[in-house]
C-alpha positions as CSV (number, residue, x, y, z in Angstrom):
1,M,147.9,80.2,85.1
2,T,146.8,83.5,86.6
3,G,145.4,83.2,90.1
4,S,145.9,79.5,90.4
5,A,147.1,77.7,93.5
6,D,149.2,74.5,93.6
7,L,147.9,72.0,96.1
8,N,151.5,71.1,97.0
9,D,152.1,74.7,98.0
10,I,148.9,74.8,99.9
11,S,149.8,71.6,101.7
12,K,153.3,73.0,102.6
13,N,151.7,76.2,104.0
14,I,149.2,74.2,106.0
15,D,152.1,72.2,107.6
16,A,154.0,75.4,108.3
17,F,151.0,77.1,109.9
18,A,150.1,74.0,111.9
19,M,153.6,74.0,113.4
20,D,153.8,77.7,114.1
21,A,152.8,78.4,117.8
22,E,151.9,82.0,116.9
23,V,149.2,80.9,114.5
24,K,146.0,80.5,116.4
25,T,143.5,80.0,113.6
26,I,144.1,79.1,109.9
27,V,141.9,81.0,107.5
28,F,141.6,79.9,103.8
29,H,140.5,82.7,101.5
30,I,138.9,80.8,98.6
31,D,137.8,82.3,95.2
32,S,137.7,79.5,92.7
33,P,135.3,77.7,90.4
34,G,137.1,74.5,91.3
35,G,139.2,72.5,88.9
36,V,141.2,69.3,88.8
37,V,140.5,67.1,91.8
38,G,143.9,65.3,91.9
39,G,145.2,65.8,95.4
40,V,142.1,67.5,96.7
41,E,141.0,64.6,98.8
42,E,144.4,64.4,100.5
43,T,144.5,68.2,101.1
44,A,140.9,68.2,102.4
45,R,141.7,65.4,104.9
46,K,144.7,67.5,106.0
47,I,142.5,70.5,106.6
48,A,139.9,68.4,108.4
49,G,142.5,66.9,110.6
50,L,144.1,70.1,111.9
51,S,144.1,70.7,115.6
52,K,143.9,74.4,115.2
53,P,140.6,76.1,114.3
54,T,140.0,76.6,110.6
55,V,137.8,78.9,108.6
56,A,137.1,79.0,104.9
57,Y,136.1,82.4,103.6
58,T,134.8,83.4,100.2
59,D,133.7,86.7,98.8
60,G,133.7,85.3,95.3
61,M,133.2,81.7,94.3
62,M,133.7,78.4,96.2
63,A,132.6,75.6,93.9
64,S,133.5,72.0,92.9
65,A,137.0,71.1,94.1
66,A,137.4,74.5,95.9
67,Y,134.2,73.7,97.8
68,W,135.5,70.3,98.8
69,L,138.5,72.0,100.4
70,G,136.5,74.8,102.0
71,S,133.9,72.5,103.4
72,S,136.7,70.6,105.2
73,A,137.3,73.6,107.4
74,D,135.6,73.9,110.8
75,R,133.6,76.9,109.6
76,V,132.6,78.3,106.2
77,V,131.9,82.0,105.8
78,A,130.6,83.6,102.6
79,S,129.9,87.2,101.9
80,P,126.3,88.0,100.8
81,S,127.3,88.2,97.1
82,A,129.4,85.0,97.1
83,D,128.6,82.0,94.9
């Protein structure tokens, strides 16, 4: 699956970044039309519960399940041409 991301990998990376004292802000670069929602609620809750500032950025598409994840960040930023 070209360009896909596994929620288990994302979750592991979130845990690693949360524990890393050098990471001050976690930025999620999202470009996805969405997809299967299995595991999205748990990952979104993990993002929302982070103590570090979070930003979801898209310069492409953030829809459906991808939007669920992105909207769990403290801030959502989209380029002018993003969907």
